[in-house]
N, C-alpha and C positions, 0 to 999 in steps of 0.2 A: 810758449816760449818761442822766441825768434829762431828760425832755422838757419844756422851758420854753416851747415854742412853741404848745402846745395851747391853742386858743381865742384866742390873740393876733391882733389885727388888724394886718396888715402891708400897707402901701401900697408898691407897686413901680413905678417909672417905667422906660421902655425895656423894657416887659414883653413885647413881641411877638416878641422874638427873643433870640439869645445867652444869656448867663447870667441875664439878667432873666427870660426865660421859664422857665429851669431853676429858679430860686429860687422863682417862683410855684408850679410843680409840686411841688418838693420840700418846701416849707413847708406846702403844703396837704396833702401826705401825712402830715405830722406833726401835722395838726389846726389849723393856722393858718387864719384867715379872710382871704382875699386880695382886695385891691383892685388890679387890674392896670390900669396906665395906659400909653398909647402913642398916637402920632399915627395909627398904622395900625389903624384900627378893625376891618377885616375879619380881619386876623391875630390881633388881640386877642380877638375873639369865638371864634375856633377854640380858642385856648388856654383860655379860661374855660369853654367848653362841655365841653372834655375834663376839666377839673378837676371840674366839677359831675357829669358822667357817672360819674366814678370815685368819687363819694360826698363830694367836698370842698365847701367853701363859697368862692365867688368871685364878683366882679362885674367888669365891664369898664367903664372910663371913658376915652373918647377924650380925649386931653390933649396939648397942645403945651406942653412945660415952659417954653418961652421966654415964654409968655403968662402973666402974673401972675393974670389972671382965671381961666384954665383950672386953674391949680394950686390956687387957693382953691375952685373948684368941685369939684375932685377931693377935697380934704379934707372939704368939706361932704357930698359923696356918701358918703364912708367913714363919717362919723358918722351920717348919716341912716339908712344901711343896717345898720351894725354897732354903732353907739352909742359908738365910741371909736376912737382910733388909737394903737396901741401902738408900732409901728415904721414909720418912713418911710425907704425905701431910694431915695435919689437916685442912680439908675443910668444914666439916659439920657445918651449921650455920642457924640461924633463925633471922628475923628482925622485932620485934613487936614495931614498932615506936608508941609512945603514949605520951601525956602530963601527968604530975603528976595528973592533975585533972581527968584523965581517969583511976585512979588506980583500981577502982572496976572492970572495964571491962578488964583491962590489967594485973591484978595480976597473973593469972595463966600462961599467955603467958610470962610475965617477968621472972617468976621462971624457965620456960622451957628454956628461953634464957640464963639465967645464967648457967643452967645445961649443955646446949649444947655448947654455945660459949666459955664459960670460963672453966668450969670443963672438957668439952670434950677435949679441947686443952691440958690442964694439964694432963689428963689421957693418951692422945696420946703420949706426951713427956715421961711420966714415963714408959709407956708400951714398948717403943723401946730403952730407954736410955741405959740399961745395955747390951743389944745385940750389939748396935753400939759401945759402949766402948770396949766390947770384941773383935769385929771385927777390932778395931783400926780406924774405919772411918764410917761416916754416914752423912746424910743430913736431917734436919727437916725443913719443909716448913709450916708456919702457915699463914692462911688467916685471916687478920685483916680487916680493912675498913678505908676509909677516915673519917668515923664517929669517929674513935679513935684518930683523930688528935687534936681535940679541942671540948669542951663542946658545945652542941647546944640544943635549945628548941626542945622538941619532941623526942630527941634522947638520953636522960639521961641514961636509963638502957642499951639500945643496945650499945651506944657509950662507956659506962663504960666497958662492956665486951670486946669490941674491943681494947680499951686502955689497958686492962689487957693482951690481946694477945701480944700486943707490949712489955709490961714489961716481960711477960714470955719468949718471944723469945730473947730479949736482954740479959737477965740474963743467959739464957741457952748458948748463944754465949759466954759470959764471962767465964763461968764455964767450957766450953768444947772446947776451942780454940785448934786447932791442931788435934782434934779427930771428932768433930761433926760440920758440917757447918750448919748455921741457916739462913733462909730467911723469912722475913716478907713481905706479900703481902697486899697492901692497895688498893683494887679496889674502883673505883667510882661507881655510879649507873649502874647496868647491868639489865635493865628491863626484858629481855627475859628469865632470869633464873627462874622466878617464885618466887623469894625471897620476892617480894613485896606483895605476897598473905597474908603474916603474919602480915602486918601493921594493927594495931588496929584502929588508927585514921588517915585517909588520910591527914588531915590538918597538921599532924606532920612533913611532909617532908619540910614544910616551913622553918624549922630551918637549913636545909642543903642548901637551895636555897636562902634564904634572899630576897633581892630586885629582884632577878631573878625569883621568884616563878611564878607569873602569866605568864610571857613571856615564861618560859621554859615549863610549863605544857601545854600551848596552842600549843606547838610544837607536843606534844604527841597527843593531840586531832586532830591536822591537819594531823598527820601521820595516825591515824586510819581512817580518812575521805578521805585519799588519796590526800590530798591537800598540803602536805609539799613539798617545792622545792627539786628537785632531788639531789641537792648538799648536802643537810642535811642527806641524806640517803646513800651517796656514801663514802665508807671507804677510798677511795683515795682522798677525798676532805677535805680541812682544816675545813669546816663547819660541818663535820660529828658530829651529835648531841647526839647520845646515843651509848655507848659501847655495842658491841655484845659479847655473851659468847665465841665464837670461838676465838676472838682476845685476850680476857683475858686468855683463856687457852693457847694460843701460847706464851704469855709473861711469864706465870708461867713456862711453859716448857722450855723456853729459860734460865730461872734462874736455872733450874735443869740441863739442858744439858750443863754443864761446866766441865772442868777437876777438879779432886779432889782438886787441889791447888788453885782454883779460887772460891770465894764465893761472890755471889750477895746478900747482906744482907738485903736490903730494896728496894722495888719496888712499885711505885704507878702507876696504869694503868687507864688512862682516854680516853674518846673520846675528841678529840681536840676541839670540839665546844660545849661541855656540859656546864650546867649552874650552877654547884656546886661550892660553895664559900669556903668550908673548905679545 
């Protein structure tokens, strides 16, 4: 496949871990110039130092996506250092699944979720919009979720923020056709990213799994005990049961690694044997 990422400037939020980190590393290997953003400055520096040591180009910008000023500073830093912004990947996110009955325990986490998942994406769009319009082209990639597809018990607040990402993405696409490409990414569950650490009530995952809850969760227990059939852990097998971060990163990169005249506007990435019903 032709490499369209060479020398593109890509800004990635949530870059200090998970598939944000992987996308920084993988795009740098393809010749992209990376602007890595995260609140975790120490982890961010480790990632950027590794990219530079391997011969890539990258800078680290400590950023709180919920702060509008931070996001505009991030965009300014990208332009100052690399002269342009070709791709903005709004990846930072948290997942505080909880039922409404959990509101006392979940309130602070829900507010943070709204600030990061919704306001953070809006701030990211606004921060790069004018620069991309001046350039005459750009690409905004927003990470939503299958939780944004349909309401589910236990996912009310988180799902609402991800549905909002879909709305933000599609309205941006309509307003900027011919100047800014827009891609919405809807991942299924990706356990190894650590996103699940933010879950307030573990029982809230049942809304996404429905009748598959007991059977699917038992697979994770079997995997931890080393008792899951090898086919369920083999990415080349149709029964592969849980998406790994690297595979998700590869598919996001595929959506980015396109000629300017081709836009992959919506992509859902799943493990072929997962148990999610939305």
